[in-house]
TORTORZA-80228 format. One record per residue: residue in one letter; x, y, z of N, C-alpha, C, O in turn. Coordinates in pm, whole numbers, plus 50000, padded with zeros to 5 digits. Each point is the difference from the previous one (the first is absolute). Layout:
! TORTORZA-80228
AXYZXYZXYZXYZ/...
END
This chain:
! TORTORZA-80228
X859506059360040500065010650100498655007450012499585003750109/X499764998349776498715006750000498994992250084499225005950075/X500814980849911499084991650076500315000550149499095000750083/X502204999049951500405000550141499545012950065499434999850110/X500815011449823499595012950055498495000850013499485004850101/X499814990549798498535000250003499474991350113499065003950069/X501544984549949499584990950107500205006550137499114999450085/X502055006849935500295006550129499045011550025499545002050113/X500165005849782499075011250016498604995150034499365005150092/X500174984849833498664994650024499904994150140499055002950074/X501934988949964499984993550130500055010350112499304998850101/X501545011549882500135010350103498725008150014499595003250112/X499785000249777498735007450005498954992250076499295005550084/X500614981549886499014991650067500224999750151499065002050078/X502174995649963500304998650143499905013450072499465000850110/X501075009849828499975013150065498575004950018499675005650104/X499474992349795498605003950015499334991950111499205005250077/X501154981949930499464991450105500415005350138499165001550089/X502115001249927500505004750129499495014050033499805003350117/X499995004849780499485013550024498584999350058499615008650078/X499634981149883498684998150059500114997550149499275006150079/X501644985049961500234997750143500455012850069499565003150111/X501325004449823500555012350057498905010250031499935005350110/X499224997349792498945009950017499034995850110499655008050086/X499934979249911499044995250100500615000450140499325003650096/X501954992849914500675000350131500065014350054499705002450117/X500705006949798500095014050042498645005150046499915006750103/X499044990349821498665004650036499504993450128499165005650070/X501364982549961499574992750119500785003550124499684995350109/X501345013149877500815003950115501174990950026500605000550108/X499754991049794501164991150012501225007049942499945005549890/X501154994550184501235006049951500614991249891500274988250023/X499955017549860500754993149896501445004950009500305011349962/X500574980350088501375004250027500805001949871500835009049989/X498904982349912500745001149875499134995749883499264990250009/X500845017049882499424996049872501174998749903500625009949962/X499664977749998501174997449916499594996149859499084992149979/X501615013649925499874995849860501274992349966501095005749997/X498754981449976501154991449975500474993150128499465002350108/X501564989449877500574992750113501525001849999500585005849908/X500054989150198501455000650008500485012950064499235006950068/X502034996449912500585012050062499275012849958499495001149889/X500495008350203499335012849975500795008249899501235001150008/X498045004749897500615009149903499825014450044500985007450015/X497774996750007499705013350053498834998750096499264990249997/X500585019950090498884999950094499615014250036500825009149991/X497934992750050499535012850051498824997350093499364989549993/X500365020250094498944998350098498885010049977500245011649967/X498514983650051498855008849989498874994550086499654988349989/X499795020150097498874996250085500264987050077499184990849999/X501975008650067500374988850087500394987249925500314989950064/X499675010149805500364988149922501295002449924500205010749941/X500684979350061501235000749920499754993249866499614988349996/X500605018849896499864994549866501404996749948500905008450003/X499264979249949501314995949949499874994249860499014993649966/X502015008849956500154993149870501234991350013501085004850035/X498744982449937501084990450022500524994749867499395001949895/X501754991450113500754996749878499314989849910500145000949878/X499144989550177499394989649917498575003949965499134999750087/X500605004049788498675005049961499004988649976499534998149888/X500164994450217499114988549986498865000950102499814991050081/X499455019949914498845001250088500225010350109500575010649975/X498984986250146500115009250111499294994550122499484988849996/X500485018950111499354995350123499715011950091500585010749985/X498524987150111499755009950105500294993350135499694988350021/X500895019550068500244995350137499045007350092500195011750031/X498784981250012499045005850094500444997050142500434988850030/X499475020950056500424998350139499274988450065498774999450000/X502004991350056499424988850073499524988649914499564989950054/X500505011449813499604988949914501064989150006501105002150050/X498544986149897500874988450015501385001749943500964994050049/X499175014149845501315001549937500755012450047500975004249938/X498575001850173500665012050052500684996950133499344996550098/X501975004649903500774997150121500705012850046500865005349930/X498754999450189500585012650049500834997850125500315009550072/X500074978049957500774997350121501485003349981500534999449889/X500115004250220501455002450000500624989850094499664999550118/X501244992649831500614989550079500935006050107500745009449972/X499234984950151500935004650105501454998649953500364990249935/X500455019750098501405000049959500265008049874501155002249963/X497775002249972500165007849876500635013550032499625006750096/X501344997149823500615013250013499175010149920499554997049889/X500255014950168499215010149933500395014050043500865002050085/X498465007549852500205014050035498635006350019499094997949920/X500765009850188498725006350031500095015049979500995006550034/X497944998849908499895014549986498845004650087498894994749989/X501355015250098499005004650095499555014149967500735007849939/X498044995450104499545013749986500365007950126500704994950088/X498835017449921500365008650114499474994650131500535003250107/X498404988649888499424994450122500674986950040499594993750098/X501425002149827500704987650031499284987549953500314989050046/X498735012649863499254988649945500624995849868500365008449918/X499764978550062500634994849878499095002549881498824996350002/X501725009949895499235002549878500514991849881499314998549899/X501924996150115500544991949890500984989850057500805003050088/X499104984649859500874989050043500724994549878499354995849904/X501955004350097500804995149888500634986650037500904999450084/X498604989849852500614986850022500504994449867500134987949982/X500145021349926500474995749868501374993650009500715001550100/X499644991449795501294993149998501155009950008501044997250060/X498765014749878501055010250008500045006050141501075002750054/X497744999350003499855005350135500775013150018500515003150108/X499565004449784500725012850008499265010749922500545010749971/X498214986149993499235009649921499345010450089499425009749950/X500664988450181499305008850093500965004850109500724992150060/X499275020949964500795005350111499144999650125498835003949996/X501714991550114499234998950122500724991750104501235000050006/X497994992850076500574992350111500224985649955499034993049971/X502225002250024500234985849968499584991250118500245003550116/X499144985549855499454991650106499994985549959499774996749883/X500494994550214499804985749980498654996750063499825000950122/X499234995249793498614998450045499834986850073500344989349948/X499145011550173499754987850078498534995749991499704988150013/X499415021249967498574996949986499315011749933500365011650022/X498654985449896499255010649933498554995649985499734989149949/X499355019150096498574997749980499465012049923499725010550057/X500144987649811499545010849914498534998249964499505006049905/X499794985750174498594997349975499125005250112499035007149974/X501294989550150499135003550113500605011050089499455011150005/X501654986250064500555009950092500785011049929500235010750056/X500174986549820500795009549920501245004550078500225011850026/X500574978150009501265002650071501134992449934499784989949933/X501435015150089501184993149951501075000850109500265010750054/X500344977849977500984999250108501354995849944500074992549903/X500975012350158501324995849956501115007650071499765008150089/X501434989049869501195006050060500635009849903500364996449888/X499765015950155500625010249915501464996449976500744996250091/X499655005349782501394997249961500424985850038501184997450021/X497834993449987500244985950035500664998550136500664989950027/X499175020150057500594999850134498984994250098498915005450016/X501464983450049499064993350090499675008550122499024997450070/X501785012749955499765008750116499065011549966499705008350086/X499824992349788499115010949963498684994849940499635003949889/X499654987350185498714995349949498965011150011499945007050101/X499254994449796498975010450001498734995049932500044990849919/X498865015450117498724997249935499495013049939499905010250068/X499774989249805499525011949929498534998049959499594989049963/X499655021650043498654999949946500075002649850500775008549955/X498424984249969500025001349854498735007049953498904996650044/X501255013049868498865007349946499084990649921500474990749933/X498225011950075499014991649930500274999149850499774989649939/X500725021350002500265000249856501494999649968500445005149896/X500334988950192501454999249978500324991949875499224991449958/X501945011449985500464992949881501094990250039500725002150098/X499404987349823501064990350023500694997549867499354997249899/X501975003850100500794996949880500394985450010500824996250084/X498604995649832500194985550008501364995949946500765008249949/X499524978950062501334995049967500415002949856501195001849972/X497844998749935500345002649860499995014949966500175003849884/X499625004650219500025014449978498655006249972499905012149981/X499044979750017498665005349976499465006750125500034994250109/X499485017949876499495007750113498474998950003499325004849910/X500154988750195498564998350014499575004250139500825001850090/X497864999749926499475004050130499804987650086499714989149949/X500445012550184499734988850090498504997049999499215007949948/X500394980850111498614995449989499374998050137499884988650046/X499705022150022499324998550129498694992249986499434999149892/X500114995350218498844991150001498765006349938499264993349927/X500505019650101498745006249958499875001749849498905002449951/X502214996449974499925001549854500274986749930500244999749879/X499734989450196500264986949941498744994049939498885003750034/X501354987049875498934993549926498964993750093498805001549978/X501664991650125499084992950089499225009450092499074995650068/X501305017249937499345009350091498735006049943499195005650074/X500614993449795498795005749939498894989550001500254988350027/X498535015949944498854990950004500144989049896500735001449902/X498564987550122500054988649908499495003849862500494995049899/X498525014150097499485004549871501055007249919500094998049879/X500695010450187501065007449930501104990649954500605002249895/X499674987550182501034990349958499554992149878500794997449909/X497924998850089499474993049882500075009049878500404995749892/X499225016950126500055009749890501425001649948500225000649879/X500745000150213501405001749959500504987849923500725001349901/X498904986850145500434987849931499344998749863500604994849906/X498165009950083499274998749872500425010849901499804998349879/X500765012650169500275011649914501014997049890499925006049893/X501014984850129500984996549897499344993949878500155005249890/X499104983650127499264994349887499035010049937499855000449878/X499485007650206499055009849947500695009749905499445003649897/X501775000650139500745009049912500354993449868500035006549896/X500234980450108500264992849874498774999849911500125001049878/X498704997950181498775000349922499795013949938499585001349885/X500735009150193499905013649946500975002049884499665006149899/X501564988750116501005001149894499524993049874500205005049889/X499164983450127499484992749885498925008049929499985000949877/X499125005150200498925008149941500595011449918499595002449887/X501375004750173500645011149929500724994949876499945006249894/X500754982450118500724994449887499094996849883500335003249886/X498544990650140499064996449894499365012549939499715000349881/X500055010050201499485012649946501015006249904499635004849893/X501664994950146501055005249912500034992149870500155005949892/X499724980950116499964991749879498855004249909500185001149879/X498665001350179498835003949921500255013249927499625001449884/X501035008250183500305012749935501084998349893499925006249895/X501084985550132501054997749900499444993349875500465002649889/X498554988750130499384993149886499025009049925499614996949887/X500005014050175499035008849938498564995850024499095006049943/X500694983950139498664995250029500044985550042501064993850003/X497775000850029499904986050041498884993349922498975006049970/X501264981550000498974992349929498854997550095500184994350108/X498655009949853498834998950086499534985650010500094992349904/X499415004150212499404986750019498505000349979499324989950016/X500155021849948498565001249978499604993849867500844997749913/X497874999650073499474993949878499695010749895498934999949939/X502015009250041499835011249906500974998349883501184997150021/X498325004649858500814998549880500925012149987499555011450000/X501744986049989500955010849981500135003849854499985011749965/X500164978249951500095002349855499514987549928499954989150056/X499685012849817499494989149917500964998049884500365009649932/X500064978150044500934996849893499325001649864498864995949981/X501885010149924499465001949865499634986749936500714990150015/X498165009849914499504988449925499754987850089499994988649951/X499805013750177499744989050092498514997150009499175007649948/X500504981550117498604996550023499305011150078498855003549970/X501835001950128499405010550084499695012549917498935005950015/X502004998149898499775011949918498844997849904499165008949981/X500804979549958498924997049906498634999550069498985003149939/X501024993150189498744999350073499575013650054498865001550045/X502055008549951499635013450044500445003750140499525009950054/X501384982450007500525003650131500935012049988500745001349902/X499225007750198500845012050000500855000650127499734993350099/X501315015049894500795002650120499105006350105499105007849968/X501154988850159499245004750117498684992950019499275003150094/X500394987449819498834991650026500284991250121501104994850016/X497905003550068500134991350117499174987449976498775000749989/X501904987950004499314987349974499644993750134500884995150071/X497855005049962499554995550132499584985350003499964993750105/X499705000949773499604985949994500444993749870500055006549896/X500284980650111500204991749881498924989350007500064991150085/X498955009949825498774992250011499365003450135499695011650027/X500114978550057499335002750129500995001250116499595001850115/X501694997049855501025000150105500505014350023500465006649907/X499454998250217500485013350036501535000450002500654991350058/X499905018949879501465001849997500345012550079499845011249952/X500644986850171500255011250091501345006949975500195011650036/X500744981149902501315005849973500544994649869499364991949933/X501845012750031500584996149871500324985149994499824993649896/X500635000950213500344985850003498794991349973500074990649921/X498825012450145498794991949979499475001949858499454990649943/X500705021450000499585002549861500794991449903499444993349914/X501905007150101500864992249911499714985050015499964992849900/X499855002750224499734985950025498764995349926500004989349939/X498935018650065498744996049934500135000049848499454991249934/X501275018650012500185000449854500884988549952499754994249895/X501275002550184500884989049961499274986649997500434990849930/X498495008050145499234987650002499134998049877499424989349982/X500495021149930499034999749891500645001049862499535008249920/X501494984350046500555000949864498984995349896499424989250013/X500385018949885499084996849889498564998150046499224993349932/X500425012550182498624999150050499445014150016500635008750059/X498164993549888499405013250010499675003250146499464991750073/X500895020449968499705004550136499305013549994500095007349901/X499204995850206499355013050013500665007750114500014995550114/X500545016249850500655008450100499035010750048499335006649920/X500614995250211499265011350057501005011250021500954998750078/X498825012449851500985010849997499395012950053498915004049959/X501825002450135499585013050051500815010649928501225000750013/X498075007849910500665010749925499355013150040498855002749968/X501925005550104499465012350058498834996450089500174992750098/X498625012349869498834996950082499094989749936498844998650038/X501704994149862499204990049929500504985950029501204997950020/X497884992549981500344985850008499684993549866498865000249955/X502174994149983499854994149867500204985050004500684994750088/X498744998549816500224985749978500724998449867499465003749896/X501744990950107500804998349878500334985249984500564993750090/X499075000949791500304986049972501254999049913500195007949907/X500654982450123501194997649919500474985650022499554993250092/X501355002349822500554986450011501525000950014500685003749904/X499864993150213501455000850021500774991149903499604988849968/X501535016749984500904991749920500564988850087500025001050122/X500444988549812500634988950071501515000749980500494999949887/X500245000850224501474999749995500484987950080499394996450101/X501694997549854500504987950065501315002950071500955005249941/X499094991350188501215001450081500214987350078499114995450071/X502104998749916500364987650070498974989149971499674992050088/X499845007849790499084989549959498575002050044499174991149981/X500515020350077498655002550048499465012649935500735009849981/X497964989949984499385011249932499415010150100499424996250102/X500755016749865499485010850083499275010149912500325001749882/X498695004950178499295010549929500715013350012500605003050103/X499335005149789500695013049999499195009649914499584996449890/X500215016050160499195009549922500775012549961499525007849918/X501664994550137500825011349958499785012950077499835010649941/X500174988450190499915012050085501175000050098500534989650037/X499865022550004501095001750096499455007850119499215009349985/X501234986750135499445006750117500485014450013500995004149939/X498285003450140500185014450015501265003150080500314993150097/X500425017349863501165004950075499585012550075499615010049939/X500474989450192499615011450084501205009250017500994996450063/X498915015549880501105009550005499755011250102500785009650007/X498174989450071499675010350097500934999150121500544989350030/X499635022050039500825000250122499394990750104500714992650068/X497975008049945499324991450098500224985349971500194992050092/X499785004449780500214986149963501404995250030500214988650041/X500775020349939501394996450028500244998450150500714991050043/X498685018050036500144998950145499304987450051500534992950085/X498295004449863499264988050040500804987449969499954990350076/X500775009849812500814988449960501014996450108500274988250023/X500305021950044500964997350107499384991950112500634990850052/X498155012749986499334993150109499514986149958500214990150071/X499135009149813499434987249957501084989749968499844988250030/X501255016349909501084990649966500704995050126500354988350009/X499845020650088500594995750127499104989850068500484989850050/X498235012849951499034990850063499984986549931500094989650066/X499805010549802499924987449925501314992150007499984987850010/X501155019349985501294993250012500174994050138500504988950015/X499075018650086500084994850137499194987250017500454990750066/X498365008849874499174987950008500684988249933499934988750049/X500745013949839500714989249931501164994750085500224987950007/X500515021250058501114995850084499504992050120500604990050037/X498295014550023499424992750112499554986149958500094990450077/X499425008449800499604986849949501214990749992499914988250034/X501225017449920501234991949991500474996150140500374988550024/X499605021150069500414996850137499084989550061500464991150071/X498245010049901499054990250051500204986349942499694989950064/X500855009649813500224986949936501074991850070500064987949981/X500795018750101500994992550076499334990650100500544989650036/X498265014250007499294992050099498954990949936499624989850058/X499935013949822498954992149936500504991649883499474989349972/X501575015749960500464993049881501404994450011500554995249901/X500045005450217501344994650018501075010749991499905009449921/X501134989150161501095009750007500964997749885500384988649972/X500025022249960500984999149892500875012450000499495011250000/X501824986850000500925011449996499915007649869500385011749994/X499124981749901499895006649870498985011250001499955008249908/X499214992350197499025010850011500615012450064499355010450008/X501904988650038500665011050068501245004449922500584992249924/X499815020350096501235005249942500765007850106499425007750077/X501904990249926500855007450090500775010549923499635003549888/X501455001750171500795010449933500504995849862500045008349908/X500344978950076500504995549869498905000649895500225004849889/X498594990350148498885000349907499585014249966499715003149885/X500275005550217499635014049977501035006949912499655007949912/X501644989050112501065006049918499854995949854500135008249910/X499584978950067499814995249863498825006949934500085004049884/X498824997350189498825006849946500295014749974499525005649902/X501275000650186500365014049983500735002149869499755009849929/X501154981150038500755001049875499065000349880500205007949907/X498784983750095499054999449888499135012549995499755005549893/X499794998950224499085011450006500695012949961499445008049925/X501794994250125500725012449970500225001449850499895010949945/X500414978049989500205000449856498715002949923500045003949884/X498824994250184498705002549935499565014550014498965003849945/X501795004550129499685014150007499595004750139499764992050090/X500175021349924499745006150130498614996850052499834997450119/X499165002749794498634997250043499904986150062499374998350105/X501254991949830499984986450053500764999050133499634992150087/X501415015949927500765000050126499155005350115500034994650110/X499215016149864499125005550104498914989950036499674998250117/X499784995349781498984989650023500584988850086499344995150092/X501875000749879500684989550075500225004150145499814992050091/X500595020649930500195005350134498704999350080500004996050116/X498905008049820498704999650068499604985750036499484997450108/X500774993349801499694985950025500804994750119499454993450089/X501845009649913500854995350110499585006350132500094993650105/X499455018949890499595006950122498794993150064499934998550122/X499124997349794498854992550053500474986950061499564996250109/X501334996949821500534987450051500675001850136499764992350093/X501085018149918500725002550125499015002950113500174995150112/X498815013049858499025003350102499244988050050499834998250121/X499704993549787499194988350038500844989350069499574994150099/X501635003349848500854989850061500385004050142500094991650089/X500125021549933500335004650134498854998550098500225000150121/X498574998649829498844998250088499724985350032499104997050078/X501684993949863499874985950036500364998550148501055004850042/X498104988750038500224999650146501114990550043499774990250071/X501455012949885501194992550041500845009250089500285011249960/X500114984450159500845008350087501235005049926500684992449931/X499605020250084501095006249927499515009149890500665009849965/X498164986949979499365008649902499005009150071499654997750115/X499905012749815499035009150060498734992850040499395003050102/X500204987349816498814992250033500174992250128499054998650078/X502154996249946500284992950124499965009250120499544996150107/X500965016249874499955009750109498565003850034499645001450117/X499555000349779498595003350022499304988450070499135002150085/X501254985549879499424988350066500325000050149499144996950083/X502095006649952500385001050141499235011250069499624998750116/X500145012449812499205010950056498594995350030499455003250106/X499964989249802498644994950020499974989950115499034999650077/X502034992449934500104990550111500065007450133499444995550099/X501245015849902500075008250121498625005350039499685000850119/X499525002849782498645004750028499174988950063499255002250095/X500914985649850499234988650052500464996450141499174997450088/X502155002649935500554996450131499885011350100500104997950121/X499695014249827499965012250082501335003050068500065007050101/X500984987749842501355003150045500974995349892499724990549927/X501425016350061500944996349894500664986550027500084995450114/X500374998649780500774987750013501315003350069500615010149967/X499854981750129501285002850066501115002249897500054993349897/X500825016350132501035004149904500854988249953500344999149882/X500004991850211500864988749961499274990549906500594994549908/X498105003650116499224991249913499795006449863500064993349897/X499675019750104499845007049873501304999449920499984998549878/X501155002650193501294999149932500214986449937500534999049889/X499074990450181500154986449947499124998149877500444994649898/X498305010050112499074998749888500535007649878499964995049888/X500535017250136500535008049890501244993649939500185000249879/X500674993950206501204993349951499644988049914500624997749896/X498384994650146499554988549920499465004849866500314994249896/X498875016550108499455005449876501095004949907499944997649879/X501065009250177501115004949918500774988449940500465000849885/X499694988350192500684988149947499244993949883500604996049900/X498095003250113499174994549893500095008649874500094995049888/X499885018350134500105009149885501354998549932500085000249877/X500994998350202501344998349943500084987149919500554999849890/X498904989350165500014987349927499215001049870500424994949896/X498425011750110499195001849880500745008549898499964997349880/X500715013150169500775008849910501094992149928500195001549880/X500524990150195501074991949939499424990349897500544998449891/X498344995250146499384990349910499505006749872500214994849890/X499145016750123499485007249884501155004949911499934999149878/X501135006050185501155004949923500654988749921500315001749882/X499894986950182500594988649930499084995349887500484996549892/X498235003350133499054995949896500035009649882499904995749885/X500235017450143500105009849891501274997849919499975000849877/X501144996450192501264997549929499864987849911500455000049885/X498924989550168499814987849923499095002449879500254994849891/X498705013350128499045002549892500595008649889499774997349882/X501005013050155500455009649901501414997649946500335004549890/X500504988550187501394998649958500474985549987500974997349930/X498354993450135500404985949991498884992549929499054995550065/X501045003249811498934993849922500524987749926499244993449929/
END
């Protein structure tokens, strides 16, 4: 149960932060966000603020935003629908109830024959379903509609729809979701650094010297910066270790910066054997940066380096052959969550940050249906100087969604086979 709850919390945080990026960018761009939902399925609770309906739904597995006029937003009312209209003192419709109960609103009962809530903002129908009482009502620009499931959202006139804003704002809105995932990763890694009390430095600076080691006997001290091993420059800790490991039982000369002095220290690394191969070792440990600046920097550098590693893996699909074992779906993530949660809170936060980078980068892959695919269509619109016809864009998006679904099924089955069918 602990793993299930942790998985749902982690998954929901990732998706909600992603969608919140789209939400903020859309609002700043002048796009109406009709609904911001946490979870899926039937509505649990809802409230309205600044023209957006916020809902919490029964299934805690992510969330979504409904932007006016976007592909997943449907504001049409089918002819023949029964509803109730609420009018203001000027006789303009301010609320339309087409919910299944159709009794949540006091007003004029009507059988709707036609409704244009985008351009003309009119609704036509017969009062009390009487064919002898056809009427046309003007609808307020900010009118509300109670949908079939009881969710109350604002209608979506043309001027606040996604396609009505500039192409630059649409690209920004599409990119904002992945961008928010990158921000979440940065914050997550910073939190990890503070929880650990510091971060292991990648600089070529000695953190501590092991007692009775070669380094101690040669006179190396903590905070010494080793800039060269013989004639080879060591710019970071990795290059320093690499050069020392190459010299088992061989005398080397270290160039050491100590305060404002440059020293030459000679020593002979001990020889240690691992997997049948000899390596040099002198007995030093790298520096732990406990400064606030170092911890904050760790959030940025770790996000950057992790992102490069993920891009390398994604690139290997085209250069090194496609393999489902390089991907993980919900089953794989759930299995990993079980291991990470048992390893403690710090590891859980680290895992969340890692997944956030993955979600951000994968969403930028230019496949229709993903944010990257939407941005690709935006760029195509710039080149063509006109948008792709709606029907063609719908077909492309449908094909992309089909490919994503097939990949999801394949990855999920592969995860089940890897972790449970052995």
